[in-house]
Backbone as JSON, one array per atom type, in Angstrom:
{
  "sequence": "MDDRIYIIKQEELDSIKSELQEIKAMVAEGQQNSTSQDELVDAQTAAAMLHITPRCLYNWTKKRTLPYIQIGRRRLYSKKALQALIDRNTLNNK",
  "N": [[-37.07, 54.22, -32.62], [-38.25, 51.78, -34.87], [-38.55, 52.21, -38.29], [-39.02, 50.55, -40.35], [-40.89, 48.57, -42.71], [-42.65, 45.57, -42.53], [-43.48, 42.61, -44.27], [-45.92, 40.24, -43.88], [-46.98, 36.93, -44.29], [-50.33, 35.75, -44.85], [-50.99, 33.29, -43.62], [-49.07, 33.15, -41.6], [-49.82, 35.34, -40.09], [-52.38, 34.5, -39.29], [-51.62, 32.35, -37.71], [-50.23, 33.64, -35.64], [-52.36, 35.13, -34.6], [-54.03, 33.06, -33.7], [-52.4, 31.93, -31.69], [-52.27, 34.1, -29.93], [-54.96, 34.24, -29.16], [-55.16, 31.83, -27.77], [-53.41, 32.33, -25.65], [-54.76, 34.46, -24.46], [-57.11, 33.16, -23.64], [-56.03, 31.35, -21.8], [-55.04, 33.12, -19.88], [-57.43, 34.33, -19.03], [-58.71, 32.07, -18.01], [-56.95, 31.46, -15.95], [-57.36, 33.66, -14.28], [-60.02, 33.29, -13.54], [-59.87, 30.93, -12.08], [-58.17, 31.5, -9.99], [-58.37, 31.3, -7.22], [-59.0, 28.65, -6.7], [-57.6, 25.76, -7.9], [-58.49, 23.79, -10.64], [-58.65, 20.7, -12.13], [-58.29, 20.11, -15.58], [-59.68, 18.25, -18.27], [-59.42, 16.44, -21.37], [-61.67, 16.0, -24.23], [-62.04, 13.26, -24.79], [-61.4, 12.01, -22.34], [-63.28, 13.25, -20.68], [-65.69, 12.29, -21.79], [-65.37, 9.58, -21.21], [-65.41, 9.68, -18.4], [-68.06, 10.36, -17.97], [-69.32, 8.23, -19.04], [-70.26, 8.21, -21.68], [-70.52, 8.63, -25.27], [-67.97, 10.24, -27.28], [-69.23, 11.75, -29.26], [-71.77, 12.28, -28.18], [-70.96, 13.87, -26.05], [-69.95, 16.04, -27.48], [-72.38, 16.96, -28.58], [-73.75, 17.74, -26.24], [-72.09, 19.76, -25.44], [-72.4, 21.54, -27.55], [-75.07, 22.22, -27.2], [-74.85, 23.65, -24.94], [-75.13, 22.34, -22.53], [-73.12, 21.42, -21.03], [-70.41, 23.02, -19.59], [-67.37, 24.33, -21.04], [-63.89, 24.89, -21.83], [-62.26, 26.56, -24.34], [-59.33, 26.31, -26.11], [-57.68, 27.37, -28.7], [-58.3, 24.97, -31.08], [-58.92, 23.05, -29.34], [-60.97, 21.57, -26.88], [-61.55, 21.75, -23.47], [-62.51, 20.29, -20.37], [-63.81, 20.9, -17.15], [-63.07, 19.01, -14.3], [-64.5, 19.37, -11.98], [-66.9, 20.48, -12.94], [-67.85, 18.36, -14.43], [-68.25, 16.47, -12.4], [-70.2, 17.83, -10.96], [-72.31, 17.77, -12.79], [-72.82, 15.03, -12.83], [-73.59, 14.69, -10.15], [-75.92, 16.28, -10.06], [-77.61, 14.78, -11.6], [-77.91, 12.37, -10.37], [-79.91, 9.89, -9.04], [-81.63, 9.23, -6.07], [-82.52, 6.27, -4.68], [-84.66, 5.78, -2.5]],
  "CA": [[-38.18, 53.45, -33.13], [-37.95, 51.18, -36.16], [-39.47, 52.69, -39.32], [-39.11, 49.59, -41.45], [-42.18, 47.91, -42.94], [-42.48, 44.14, -42.7], [-44.57, 41.93, -44.95], [-46.2, 38.96, -43.23], [-47.94, 36.11, -45.02], [-51.62, 35.6, -44.16], [-50.96, 32.1, -42.76], [-48.29, 33.51, -40.42], [-50.67, 36.24, -39.31], [-53.41, 33.66, -38.68], [-50.96, 31.57, -36.67], [-50.0, 34.56, -34.53], [-53.68, 35.44, -34.05], [-54.47, 31.87, -32.96], [-51.59, 31.84, -30.48], [-52.71, 35.16, -29.02], [-56.26, 33.84, -28.6], [-54.89, 30.79, -26.78], [-52.83, 32.98, -24.48], [-55.84, 35.22, -23.84], [-57.98, 32.2, -22.97], [-55.32, 30.82, -20.63], [-55.0, 34.18, -18.87], [-58.79, 34.44, -18.49], [-58.92, 30.86, -17.2], [-56.14, 31.61, -14.74], [-58.0, 34.65, -13.43], [-61.25, 32.7, -13.0], [-59.54, 29.86, -11.14], [-57.03, 31.9, -9.19], [-58.54, 30.88, -5.84], [-59.02, 27.2, -6.6], [-57.15, 25.11, -9.12], [-59.37, 22.71, -11.06], [-58.02, 19.93, -13.19], [-59.0, 20.08, -16.84], [-59.49, 17.02, -19.04], [-59.81, 16.56, -22.78], [-63.0, 15.48, -24.55], [-62.03, 11.8, -24.67], [-61.43, 11.68, -20.91], [-64.57, 13.7, -20.15], [-66.7, 11.33, -22.24], [-65.17, 8.34, -20.44], [-65.86, 9.93, -17.02], [-69.52, 10.4, -17.97], [-69.78, 6.98, -19.66], [-70.99, 8.55, -22.9], [-69.65, 8.68, -26.45], [-67.47, 11.58, -27.58], [-70.24, 12.46, -30.06], [-72.77, 12.76, -27.23], [-70.31, 14.98, -25.34], [-69.95, 17.16, -28.42], [-73.76, 17.49, -28.66], [-74.04, 18.43, -24.98], [-71.31, 20.99, -25.48], [-73.04, 22.4, -28.54], [-76.33, 22.68, -26.6], [-74.47, 24.36, -23.71], [-75.49, 21.56, -21.35], [-71.88, 21.19, -20.3], [-69.45, 24.1, -19.85], [-66.04, 23.92, -21.48], [-62.91, 25.94, -22.11], [-61.69, 26.28, -25.66], [-58.02, 26.89, -26.38], [-57.47, 27.01, -30.11], [-59.33, 24.01, -31.5], [-59.05, 22.04, -28.28], [-61.95, 21.83, -25.82], [-61.2, 21.13, -22.2], [-63.64, 20.24, -19.46], [-63.46, 20.93, -15.74], [-63.49, 17.81, -13.57], [-65.54, 19.8, -11.03], [-68.15, 20.64, -13.68], [-68.31, 17.01, -14.78], [-68.78, 15.86, -11.18], [-71.45, 18.53, -10.64], [-73.33, 17.23, -13.7], [-73.14, 13.69, -12.31], [-74.31, 14.86, -8.89], [-77.27, 16.81, -10.35], [-78.42, 13.77, -12.28], [-77.92, 11.13, -9.59], [-81.2, 9.65, -8.4], [-81.56, 8.47, -4.81], [-83.61, 5.28, -4.6], [-85.01, 5.52, -1.09]],
  "C": [[-37.86, 52.99, -34.55], [-38.99, 51.62, -37.19], [-39.61, 51.72, -40.49], [-40.5, 48.97, -41.51], [-41.9, 46.44, -43.22], [-43.71, 43.57, -43.39], [-44.71, 40.54, -44.32], [-47.24, 38.21, -44.05], [-49.2, 35.93, -44.18], [-51.6, 34.41, -43.21], [-50.14, 32.35, -41.5], [-49.09, 34.42, -39.5], [-51.77, 35.46, -38.6], [-52.84, 32.84, -37.54], [-50.71, 32.42, -35.43], [-51.31, 34.88, -33.82], [-54.19, 34.27, -33.19], [-53.71, 31.73, -31.65], [-51.99, 32.9, -29.46], [-54.06, 34.84, -28.38], [-56.08, 32.76, -27.54], [-54.33, 31.39, -25.5], [-53.91, 33.76, -23.72], [-56.78, 34.29, -23.06], [-57.32, 31.64, -21.72], [-55.25, 31.85, -19.52], [-56.37, 34.32, -18.22], [-59.09, 33.25, -17.59], [-58.16, 30.96, -15.89], [-56.76, 32.6, -13.77], [-59.26, 34.08, -12.79], [-60.95, 31.67, -11.92], [-58.38, 30.22, -10.23], [-57.15, 31.43, -7.74], [-58.55, 29.36, -5.69], [-58.63, 26.59, -7.94], [-58.06, 23.91, -9.4], [-58.7, 21.99, -12.22], [-58.92, 19.92, -14.43], [-58.68, 18.79, -17.57], [-59.95, 17.24, -20.46], [-61.16, 15.88, -23.01], [-63.08, 13.96, -24.38], [-62.15, 11.36, -23.21], [-62.77, 12.08, -20.3], [-65.69, 12.73, -20.54], [-66.59, 10.03, -21.45], [-65.66, 8.51, -19.0], [-67.38, 9.89, -16.92], [-70.15, 9.13, -18.55], [-70.7, 7.26, -20.85], [-70.0, 8.56, -24.07], [-69.11, 10.1, -26.63], [-68.46, 12.4, -28.4], [-71.33, 13.05, -29.17], [-72.21, 13.97, -26.45], [-70.29, 16.23, -26.22], [-71.34, 17.79, -28.5], [-74.13, 18.25, -27.4], [-73.31, 19.76, -24.93], [-71.96, 22.0, -26.4], [-74.33, 23.01, -27.98], [-76.11, 23.48, -25.32], [-74.95, 23.65, -22.44], [-74.29, 21.4, -20.44], [-70.9, 22.31, -20.61], [-68.09, 23.55, -20.27], [-65.17, 25.15, -21.67], [-62.31, 25.59, -23.45], [-60.38, 27.05, -25.8], [-57.64, 26.44, -27.78], [-58.62, 26.13, -30.56], [-59.66, 23.01, -30.4], [-60.07, 22.48, -27.22], [-61.53, 21.05, -24.59], [-62.38, 21.27, -21.25], [-63.14, 20.18, -18.02], [-63.96, 19.65, -15.07], [-64.59, 18.17, -12.57], [-66.89, 19.93, -11.72], [-68.72, 19.28, -14.07], [-68.92, 16.33, -13.55], [-70.09, 16.52, -10.77], [-72.59, 18.02, -11.52], [-73.77, 15.84, -13.23], [-73.99, 13.81, -11.06], [-75.75, 15.35, -9.13], [-78.2, 15.74, -10.93], [-78.43, 12.41, -11.58], [-79.25, 11.01, -8.86], [-80.97, 8.83, -7.13], [-82.77, 7.55, -4.75], [-83.88, 4.94, -3.14], [-86.48, 5.28, -0.95]]
}
Protein backbone atom coordinates (compact mmCIF):
# COMPACT_ATOMS: atom_id res chain seq x y z
CA MET A 1 0.00 0.00 0.00
CA ASP A 2 1.26 3.47 -0.88
CA ASP A 3 1.83 5.70 2.16
CA ARG A 4 2.58 8.84 0.20
CA ILE A 5 0.40 11.93 0.59
CA TYR A 6 -0.71 13.78 -2.53
CA ILE A 7 -1.80 17.40 -2.70
CA ILE A 8 -4.61 18.12 -5.16
CA LYS A 9 -5.74 21.60 -6.17
CA GLN A 10 -9.38 22.44 -5.42
CA GLU A 11 -10.20 22.90 -9.12
CA GLU A 12 -8.82 19.42 -9.90
CA LEU A 13 -10.86 17.96 -7.05
CA ASP A 14 -13.99 19.73 -8.33
CA SER A 15 -13.32 18.38 -11.81
CA ILE A 16 -12.98 14.83 -10.48
CA LYS A 17 -16.16 15.26 -8.43
CA SER A 18 -18.06 16.51 -11.49
CA GLU A 19 -16.87 13.58 -13.60
CA LEU A 20 -17.89 11.11 -10.90
CA GLN A 21 -21.36 12.68 -10.72
CA GLU A 22 -21.69 12.34 -14.50
CA ILE A 23 -20.66 8.69 -14.35
CA LYS A 24 -23.10 8.08 -11.48
CA ALA A 25 -25.93 9.68 -13.46
CA MET A 26 -25.10 7.63 -16.55
CA VAL A 27 -25.05 4.42 -14.52
CA ALA A 28 -28.39 5.28 -12.90
CA GLU A 29 -29.84 6.14 -16.32
CA GLY A 30 -28.55 2.87 -17.72
CA GLN A 31 -30.19 0.92 -14.91
CA GLN A 32 -33.53 2.69 -15.37
CA ASN A 33 -33.56 2.10 -19.12
CA SER A 34 -32.00 -1.35 -19.16
CA THR A 35 -35.14 -2.94 -20.63
CA SER A 36 -35.88 -0.29 -23.23
CA GLN A 37 -33.46 2.12 -24.82
CA ASP A 38 -34.84 5.64 -25.21
CA GLU A 39 -33.18 8.28 -27.30
CA LEU A 40 -32.18 11.41 -25.43
CA VAL A 41 -32.10 14.88 -26.99
CA ASP A 42 -30.61 18.17 -25.87
CA ALA A 43 -32.64 21.21 -24.82
CA GLN A 44 -32.47 22.86 -28.25
CA THR A 45 -33.85 19.76 -29.97
CA ALA A 46 -36.50 19.20 -27.28
CA ALA A 47 -37.72 22.79 -27.64
CA ALA A 48 -37.90 22.38 -31.42
CA MET A 49 -39.87 19.11 -31.07
CA LEU A 50 -42.40 20.87 -28.83
CA HIS A 51 -42.45 24.04 -30.97
CA ILE A 52 -41.56 26.20 -27.98
CA THR A 53 -38.65 28.47 -27.11
CA PRO A 54 -35.68 27.12 -25.16
CA ARG A 55 -36.63 29.58 -22.38
CA CYS A 56 -40.11 28.06 -22.14
CA LEU A 57 -38.53 24.59 -21.98
CA TYR A 58 -36.28 25.78 -19.17
CA ASN A 59 -39.33 27.10 -17.26
CA TRP A 60 -41.20 23.83 -17.71
CA THR A 61 -38.14 21.96 -16.49
CA LYS A 62 -37.82 24.25 -13.48
CA LYS A 63 -41.51 23.71 -12.63
CA ARG A 64 -41.04 19.93 -13.04
CA THR A 65 -43.62 19.86 -15.84
CA LEU A 66 -41.16 17.99 -18.00
CA PRO A 67 -38.76 15.30 -16.72
CA TYR A 68 -35.09 15.51 -17.65
CA ILE A 69 -31.74 13.90 -17.01
CA GLN A 70 -28.88 16.09 -15.91
CA ILE A 71 -25.30 15.10 -16.64
CA GLY A 72 -22.97 17.78 -15.38
CA ARG A 73 -24.44 21.05 -16.63
CA ARG A 74 -26.17 19.43 -19.57
CA ARG A 75 -29.88 18.59 -19.47
CA LEU A 76 -31.18 15.84 -21.69
CA TYR A 77 -34.78 14.98 -22.45
CA SER A 78 -36.33 11.64 -23.31
CA LYS A 79 -38.04 11.53 -26.71
CA LYS A 80 -40.64 9.22 -25.15
CA ALA A 81 -41.38 11.77 -22.41
CA LEU A 82 -41.67 14.55 -24.98
CA GLN A 83 -44.08 12.47 -27.06
CA ALA A 84 -46.09 11.59 -23.94
CA LEU A 85 -46.42 15.31 -23.15
CA ILE A 86 -47.63 15.97 -26.69
CA ASP A 87 -50.09 13.08 -26.49
CA ARG A 88 -51.49 14.24 -23.13
CA ASN A 89 -52.10 17.71 -24.49
CA THR A 90 -53.52 16.78 -27.89
CA LEU A 91 -57.18 17.72 -28.24
CA ASN A 92 -59.49 15.63 -30.38
CA ASN A 93 -61.95 17.80 -32.30
CA LYS A 94 -64.83 15.39 -32.82
